[in-house]
ROSE-4610 file (N, C-alpha, C; in Angstrom, 1 decimal, always signed):
// ROSE-4610
residu = [M/M/M/A/A/A/P/P/P/R/R/R/K/K/K/L/L/L/P/P/P/P/P/P/V/V/V/R/R/R/E/E/E/N/N/N/L/L/L/P/P/P/A/A/A/P/P/P/S/S/S/S/S/S/P/P/P/E/E/E/G/G/G/E/E/E/L/L/L/F/F/F/H/H/H/Y/Y/Y/Q/Q/Q/P/P/P/T/T/T/E/E/E/A/A/A/A/A/A/L/L/L/W/W/W/L/L/L/P/P/P/F/F/F/S/S/S/A/A/A/R/R/R/Q/Q/Q/L/L/L/A/A/A/L/L/L/K/K/K/A/A/A/F/F/F/A/A/A/R/R/R/E/E/E/I/I/I/P/P/P/H/H/H/V/V/V/N/N/N/N/N/N/G/G/G/N/N/N/K/K/K/I/I/I/W/W/W/F/F/F/S/S/S/G/G/G/L/L/L/N/N/N/I/I/I/R/R/R/A/A/A/I/I/I/T/T/T/E/E/E/Q/Q/Q/F/F/F/T/T/T/V/V/V/Q/Q/Q/P/P/P/F/F/F/N/N/N/K/K/K/P/P/P/A/A/A/R/R/R/A/A/A/A/A/A/A/A/A]
num = [1/1/1/2/2/2/3/3/3/4/4/4/5/5/5/6/6/6/7/7/7/8/8/8/9/9/9/10/10/10/11/11/11/12/12/12/13/13/13/14/14/14/15/15/15/16/16/16/17/17/17/18/18/18/19/19/19/20/20/20/21/21/21/22/22/22/23/23/23/24/24/24/25/25/25/26/26/26/27/27/27/28/28/28/29/29/29/30/30/30/31/31/31/32/32/32/33/33/33/34/34/34/35/35/35/36/36/36/37/37/37/38/38/38/39/39/39/40/40/40/41/41/41/42/42/42/43/43/43/44/44/44/45/45/45/46/46/46/47/47/47/48/48/48/49/49/49/50/50/50/51/51/51/52/52/52/53/53/53/54/54/54/55/55/55/56/56/56/57/57/57/58/58/58/59/59/59/60/60/60/61/61/61/62/62/62/63/63/63/64/64/64/65/65/65/66/66/66/67/67/67/68/68/68/69/69/69/70/70/70/71/71/71/72/72/72/73/73/73/74/74/74/75/75/75/76/76/76/77/77/77/78/78/78/79/79/79/80/80/80/81/81/81/82/82/82/83/83/83/84/84/84/85/85/85/86/86/86/87/87/87]
x = [-5.2/-5.8/-6.1/-7.3/-7.8/-7.2/-6.8/-6.3/-7.3/-6.9/-7.8/-8.3/-9.6/-10.2/-10.0/-9.7/-9.4/-10.8/-11.0/-12.3/-12.4/-13.6/-13.8/-13.6/-13.3/-13.0/-14.3/-14.5/-15.8/-16.0/-17.2/-17.4/-17.4/-17.1/-17.1/-16.2/-15.0/-14.0/-13.6/-13.4/-12.8/-11.3/-10.8/-9.4/-8.7/-7.4/-6.7/-6.4/-6.2/-5.9/-7.1/-8.3/-9.5/-9.8/-10.5/-10.7/-11.5/-12.4/-13.2/-12.3/-11.3/-10.4/-9.3/-9.0/-7.9/-8.1/-9.3/-9.6/-10.3/-10.6/-11.3/-10.4/-11.0/-10.1/-10.2/-9.2/-9.1/-8.5/-9.0/-8.5/-7.2/-6.3/-5.1/-5.3/-6.5/-6.7/-7.2/-7.8/-8.2/-7.0/-6.1/-5.0/-3.9/-4.0/-3.0/-3.4/-4.6/-5.0/-4.2/-3.7/-3.0/-1.5/-1.0/+0.4/+1.0/+2.4/+3.0/+3.3/+2.4/+2.5/+1.2/+1.3/+0.2/-0.5/-1.6/-2.3/-1.5/-1.0/-0.1/+1.1/+1.7/+3.0/+2.7/+1.5/+1.1/+0.9/+0.3/-0.1/+1.2/+2.1/+3.3/+4.3/+4.3/+5.0/+4.3/+3.1/+2.4/+2.7/+2.6/+2.8/+4.3/+5.3/+6.6/+6.9/+5.9/+6.0/+6.9/+6.9/+7.8/+7.0/+5.7/+4.9/+3.8/+3.4/+2.3/+1.0/+0.2/-1.0/-1.9/-3.2/-4.1/-4.3/-4.2/-4.4/-5.6/-6.7/-8.0/-8.3/-7.9/-8.2/-7.5/-6.3/-5.5/-5.9/-6.6/-6.9/-6.3/-5.6/-4.8/-5.7/-5.7/-6.4/-5.4/-5.6/-4.8/-5.7/-5.4/-6.1/-5.6/-6.3/-5.8/-4.5/-4.4/-3.1/-2.0/-2.3/-1.2/-0.8/-1.6/-1.4/-0.5/-0.8/+0.0/+1.4/+1.5/+2.8/+3.6/+2.9/+3.7/+4.2/+3.4/+3.8/+5.1/+4.9/+6.1/+7.4/+7.2/+8.2/+9.1/+8.3/+9.0/+9.2/+9.1/+9.4/+10.8/+11.4/+12.9/+13.0/+13.8/+14.0/+15.2/+15.1/+16.2/+17.5/+18.6/+19.9/+20.4/+20.6/+21.1/+22.6/+23.4/+24.8/+25.1/+26.0/+26.4/+27.1/+26.9/+27.5/+29.0/+29.8/+31.3/+31.8/+32.7/+33.3/+34.3/+34.3/+35.2/+36.7/+37.6/+39.0/+39.7]
y = [-21.0/-19.7/-19.7/-19.4/-19.3/-18.2/-18.4/-17.2/-16.2/-14.9/-13.7/-13.8/-13.5/-13.6/-12.2/-12.2/-11.0/-10.4/-9.1/-8.5/-8.9/-9.1/-9.5/-8.3/-8.5/-7.6/-7.1/-5.9/-5.3/-5.4/-5.5/-5.8/-4.5/-4.4/-3.3/-2.3/-2.6/-1.6/-0.8/+0.5/+1.3/+1.0/+1.0/+0.9/+2.1/+1.9/+3.1/+4.1/+3.7/+4.7/+5.4/+5.0/+5.7/+7.0/+7.9/+9.1/+8.9/+8.1/+7.8/+6.9/+6.2/+5.4/+6.2/+7.4/+8.2/+8.5/+8.8/+9.3/+8.2/+7.1/+6.0/+5.4/+4.9/+4.4/+2.9/+2.2/+0.7/+0.2/-1.0/-1.8/-2.5/-2.8/-3.5/-4.7/-5.5/-6.6/-6.3/-5.1/-4.6/-4.0/-3.3/-2.7/-3.8/-4.9/-6.0/-6.6/-6.4/-6.8/-6.1/-5.0/-4.2/-4.1/-4.6/-4.4/-5.7/-5.8/-7.1/-7.4/-7.0/-7.2/-7.9/-8.7/-9.2/-8.0/-8.3/-7.3/-7.1/-8.2/-8.1/-7.3/-7.5/-6.7/-5.3/-5.0/-3.5/-2.9/-3.6/-3.0/-2.8/-3.7/-3.6/-2.4/-2.4/-1.2/+0.1/+0.1/+1.4/+1.7/+0.8/+1.1/+1.5/+1.0/+1.4/+2.6/+3.2/+4.4/+4.3/+3.1/+2.9/+3.2/+3.3/+3.5/+4.5/+5.3/+6.3/+5.5/+6.0/+5.5/+6.6/+6.2/+7.1/+6.4/+7.1/+6.5/+7.2/+6.6/+7.1/+6.5/+7.1/+6.6/+5.2/+5.1/+3.9/+2.8/+3.1/+2.0/+2.4/+1.5/+1.7/+1.6/+2.6/+2.6/+3.1/+2.8/+3.2/+3.9/+5.2/+5.8/+5.3/+5.5/+5.1/+5.9/+7.1/+7.8/+7.2/+6.7/+5.9/+4.7/+3.9/+2.7/+3.0/+4.1/+4.5/+5.0/+5.5/+6.1/+4.9/+3.9/+2.7/+1.9/+1.8/+1.2/+1.8/+3.2/+4.0/+3.8/+3.8/+3.6/+2.4/+1.3/-0.1/-0.4/+0.6/+0.3/+0.4/-0.6/-0.5/+0.0/+1.1/+1.7/+0.9/+0.8/+0.1/+1.0/+0.3/+1.0/+1.3/+2.4/+2.8/+3.2/+2.3/+2.5/+3.8/+4.6/+5.8/+5.5/+6.3/+6.0/+6.1/+5.3/+5.3/+6.7/+7.1/+8.4/+8.2/+9.0/+8.9/+9.1/+8.2/+8.3/+9.2]
z = [+21.8/+21.4/+19.9/+19.5/+18.2/+17.5/+16.1/+15.4/+15.2/+15.1/+14.9/+13.5/+13.4/+12.0/+11.4/+10.1/+9.4/+9.0/+8.9/+8.4/+6.9/+6.5/+5.1/+4.2/+3.0/+2.0/+1.4/+1.5/+1.0/-0.6/-1.0/-2.5/-3.1/-4.4/-5.4/-5.0/-4.6/-4.2/-5.4/-5.3/-6.4/-6.5/-7.6/-7.8/-7.3/-6.7/-6.1/-7.1/-8.4/-9.4/-9.9/-9.6/-10.1/-9.3/-9.9/-9.2/-7.9/-7.8/-6.6/-5.6/-6.1/-5.2/-4.5/-5.0/-4.5/-3.1/-2.6/-1.2/-0.5/-1.1/-0.4/+0.6/+1.7/+2.7/+2.7/+2.5/+2.4/+3.7/+4.2/+5.4/+4.8/+5.7/+5.3/+4.4/+4.8/+3.9/+2.5/+2.4/+1.0/+0.3/+1.0/+0.3/+0.0/+0.6/+0.3/-1.1/-1.5/-3.0/-4.0/-3.8/-4.7/-4.5/-3.4/-2.9/-2.8/-2.8/-2.7/-1.2/-0.3/+1.1/+1.6/+2.7/+3.3/+4.2/+4.6/+5.5/+6.9/+7.4/+8.6/+8.3/+7.3/+6.9/+6.7/+6.1/+5.9/+7.2/+8.1/+9.5/+10.2/+10.2/+11.0/+10.4/+9.1/+8.5/+8.8/+8.8/+9.0/+10.6/+11.5/+12.9/+13.2/+12.3/+12.4/+11.6/+11.0/+10.2/+9.0/+8.4/+7.2/+5.9/+6.0/+4.8/+5.1/+4.1/+4.3/+4.6/+5.5/+6.0/+6.6/+6.8/+7.6/+8.9/+10.0/+11.4/+11.9/+11.9/+12.4/+13.8/+14.7/+16.1/+16.5/+16.2/+16.4/+15.5/+14.3/+13.4/+12.1/+11.4/+10.2/+9.0/+8.1/+6.8/+5.8/+4.5/+3.5/+2.4/+2.0/+0.9/-0.4/-1.4/-2.7/-3.1/-2.6/-2.8/-2.0/-0.8/+0.0/-0.8/-1.3/-2.0/-3.2/-4.0/-5.1/-4.6/-3.5/-3.0/-2.5/-1.9/-1.5/-2.7/-3.7/-4.9/-5.5/-5.6/-6.1/-5.2/-3.9/-2.9/-3.2/-3.5/-3.6/-5.1/-6.0/-7.4/-7.7/-8.3/-8.6/-10.1/-10.2/-11.5/-12.2/-13.5/-14.1/-14.0/-14.1/-14.0/-15.5/-15.7/-17.1/-17.0/-17.7/-17.7/-18.5/-17.9/-18.7/-20.0/-21.0/-22.3/-22.1/-22.8/-22.7/-23.2/-22.5/-22.9/-24.0/-24.9/-26.2/-25.6/-26.0/-25.6/-26.4]
């Protein structure tokens, strides 16, 4: 059985952080350019409802706002040790 061919990445995609990219709908292969996940991982996480996404008729898409939310969801904040209490 031949492997499934991924859809090509469209040219001149707006960045998710740009005003025109906020509501632009990216395919998983396109969203993977900005996220630390493969297109397959993104689709599986979306089907499992682990990450925000847009479901248009059983097809997974990610808006720029979704991509930014996923980035924030997996951002690890530094641990700040509390100041030592005076004895």
